[in-house]
C-alpha positions as CSV (number, residue, x, y, z in Angstrom):
1,M,-43.1,-40.7,-88.4
2,F,-41.9,-44.0,-86.9
3,Y,-43.7,-47.1,-87.4
4,N,-42.8,-50.4,-87.0
5,R,-43.8,-53.3,-89.6
6,K,-43.0,-56.2,-87.4
7,E,-44.5,-56.7,-84.2
8,T,-43.1,-59.7,-82.9
9,T,-42.6,-60.1,-79.1
10,K,-40.5,-62.4,-76.9
11,G,-42.6,-65.0,-74.3
12,G,-45.5,-62.7,-74.9
13,M,-44.0,-59.7,-73.6
14,R,-43.2,-56.3,-75.2
15,V,-39.6,-56.1,-74.7
16,R,-38.2,-52.6,-76.0
17,G,-37.9,-49.8,-73.8
18,K,-35.1,-47.4,-73.1
19,P,-33.3,-48.7,-69.5
20,V,-32.6,-52.2,-71.4
21,S,-31.6,-50.8,-74.9
22,C,-28.4,-50.1,-76.3
23,C,-28.0,-49.0,-80.4
24,F,-25.2,-48.5,-82.8
25,T,-23.3,-46.1,-84.5
26,G,-20.0,-46.5,-86.7
27,H,-18.6,-46.1,-90.0
28,R,-19.4,-47.6,-93.4
29,P,-16.5,-49.1,-95.5
30,A,-15.6,-45.9,-97.1
31,K,-14.5,-44.8,-93.7
32,L,-12.6,-47.9,-92.8
33,P,-9.1,-48.6,-93.5
34,W,-9.6,-52.0,-94.8
35,G,-12.7,-50.7,-96.9
36,T,-14.7,-53.8,-97.7
37,D,-12.1,-56.5,-97.1
38,E,-13.4,-57.9,-94.2
39,S,-10.8,-60.8,-94.0
40,D,-8.5,-58.2,-93.0
41,E,-6.8,-58.7,-89.8
42,R,-8.0,-55.4,-88.3
43,C,-11.4,-55.9,-89.4
44,L,-11.3,-59.5,-87.9
45,R,-10.3,-57.8,-84.4
46,L,-12.8,-55.1,-84.4
47,K,-15.4,-57.5,-85.1
48,A,-14.1,-59.9,-82.0
49,R,-14.1,-56.7,-80.2
50,L,-17.6,-55.6,-81.1
51,R,-18.8,-59.2,-79.9
52,E,-17.0,-58.9,-76.4
53,V,-18.4,-55.3,-75.9
54,I,-22.1,-56.8,-76.8
55,A,-21.9,-59.9,-74.5
56,R,-20.9,-57.7,-71.5
57,A,-24.0,-55.5,-72.2
58,V,-25.7,-58.0,-72.3
59,E,-24.3,-59.3,-68.8
60,D,-25.1,-55.8,-67.6
61,G,-28.8,-55.8,-68.6
62,Y,-29.0,-55.0,-72.2
63,T,-31.7,-57.3,-74.0
64,H,-32.7,-55.0,-76.7
65,F,-30.2,-53.8,-79.5
66,I,-31.4,-51.1,-82.3
67,C,-29.3,-51.3,-85.3
68,G,-29.0,-48.5,-88.3
69,M,-28.6,-51.1,-90.6
70,A,-25.9,-49.3,-92.8
71,E,-23.3,-51.4,-94.4
72,G,-20.1,-51.7,-91.9
73,C,-20.1,-51.5,-88.8
74,D,-23.8,-51.5,-88.2
75,L,-23.9,-54.7,-90.1
76,Y,-21.2,-56.0,-87.6
77,C,-23.0,-55.2,-84.9
78,A,-26.5,-57.0,-85.9
79,E,-24.7,-60.0,-86.8
80,A,-22.6,-60.2,-83.4
81,V,-26.3,-59.5,-81.7
82,L,-28.0,-62.6,-83.8
83,A,-24.9,-64.8,-82.6
84,L,-25.5,-64.0,-79.2
85,R,-29.3,-64.7,-79.1
86,G,-28.5,-68.4,-79.6
87,R,-27.1,-68.5,-76.2
88,H,-29.7,-65.5,-74.8
89,S,-33.1,-65.7,-76.0
90,E,-34.3,-62.7,-74.0
91,V,-31.9,-60.7,-76.7
92,T,-33.9,-58.9,-79.5
93,L,-32.7,-56.9,-82.3
94,E,-34.5,-53.9,-84.1
95,A,-34.0,-52.8,-87.4
96,A,-34.2,-49.0,-87.7
97,I,-34.2,-48.1,-91.2
98,P,-34.1,-44.6,-92.4
99,C,-36.3,-45.4,-95.7
100,P,-37.3,-48.2,-98.0
101,T,-34.5,-47.8,-100.4
102,Q,-31.7,-47.7,-98.1
103,A,-29.9,-51.0,-99.4
104,D,-30.8,-50.3,-103.0
105,G,-27.6,-48.8,-104.4
106,W,-25.7,-51.4,-102.4
107,S,-23.7,-54.7,-104.4
108,A,-26.1,-57.4,-104.7
109,A,-23.9,-59.6,-101.7
110,Q,-24.5,-56.3,-99.4
111,R,-28.0,-55.9,-100.2
112,E,-28.6,-60.1,-99.5
113,R,-26.8,-59.9,-96.4
114,Y,-29.1,-56.8,-95.5
115,R,-32.0,-58.8,-96.2
116,R,-30.6,-61.7,-94.1
117,I,-30.3,-59.7,-91.2
118,L,-33.7,-58.2,-91.9
119,A,-35.1,-61.4,-91.8
120,Q,-33.9,-62.4,-88.6
121,C,-34.8,-58.8,-86.7
122,D,-37.6,-58.9,-84.2
123,Y,-38.8,-55.4,-84.7
124,E,-38.4,-53.2,-88.3
125,T,-39.0,-49.4,-87.6
126,M,-39.0,-47.6,-90.8
127,V,-38.2,-44.1,-89.8
128,Q,-39.7,-42.1,-93.1
129,E,-41.6,-43.3,-96.4
130,H,-39.1,-41.9,-99.0
131,Y,-35.4,-40.8,-99.1
132,T,-34.5,-37.2,-97.9
133,R,-31.3,-35.7,-97.3
134,E,-32.2,-35.5,-93.3
135,C,-33.4,-39.6,-92.9
136,M,-30.2,-40.9,-91.9
137,Q,-29.9,-38.2,-88.9
138,R,-33.7,-38.6,-88.0
139,R,-32.8,-42.3,-87.6
140,N,-29.9,-42.1,-85.7
141,R,-32.1,-39.5,-83.8
142,Y,-34.5,-42.9,-83.2
143,M,-32.1,-45.1,-81.9
144,V,-30.1,-42.6,-79.6
145,D,-33.7,-41.5,-78.3
146,H,-34.8,-45.0,-77.9
147,S,-31.7,-46.5,-75.9
148,D,-29.8,-45.7,-72.6
149,L,-26.6,-47.3,-74.3
150,L,-24.7,-46.3,-77.5
151,I,-22.2,-48.5,-78.5
152,A,-19.7,-46.2,-81.4
153,V,-17.2,-47.0,-83.6
154,H,-15.5,-44.1,-84.3
155,D,-12.1,-42.3,-85.8
156,G,-12.8,-38.8,-84.6
157,L,-13.5,-37.3,-87.8
158,P,-16.2,-35.3,-88.9
159,G,-19.7,-37.4,-90.0
160,G,-22.7,-38.8,-89.3
161,T,-20.7,-41.4,-86.5
162,R,-19.7,-38.1,-84.6
163,Y,-23.1,-36.6,-85.0
164,T,-24.7,-39.3,-83.3
165,I,-22.3,-39.2,-80.5
166,E,-22.4,-35.6,-80.1
167,Y,-26.2,-36.2,-80.0
168,A,-26.1,-39.0,-77.5
169,L,-23.9,-37.4,-75.1
170,R,-26.6,-33.8,-75.3
171,R,-29.0,-36.6,-74.4
172,G,-27.1,-38.2,-71.6
173,V,-27.2,-41.5,-73.1
174,N,-24.0,-43.7,-71.9
175,I,-21.3,-44.5,-74.8
176,I,-18.9,-46.8,-75.3
177,D,-16.4,-45.9,-77.8
178,V,-14.5,-48.9,-79.8
179,P,-11.3,-47.2,-81.4
180,I,-10.6,-48.3,-85.2
181,E,-7.3,-50.1,-85.9
182,E,-5.0,-47.9,-88.2
């Protein structure tokens, strides 16, 4: 089940579509060398690289971005897209939410960040109504199935990010790998 809870459009036109859509995958703080310390120089450099890669994607014609809204790299990417929207009104952001309780176990500050980003999204797609062990993978497949480009922040280790990259490869989706500094 995939449904949208927010159906806004830009200029009266539907803007979602695979040829102009890009999604993100990346690690949560537990797998990042700096953890939750976003003031770490490596994190700041990663965020700068993500802004550059996303800006280049916009220059290449990608205007719709799909974010899985997980802590860490997903939220870094969403914030980069939102910052770009000020200069590129054609850019849209879709939150692909695995289930309504996604952020329930997060810190208060991270839940507020999640809500702030969500409020600025053009679309919200709820992948399923209740949490199951499979809902994160369903969310990842939804994003890949609706995109022509995947921007991935990955360290090569097994997990959801690698699964998403492998799925994108099988589906013929273009991938930009953004490495993590150790």
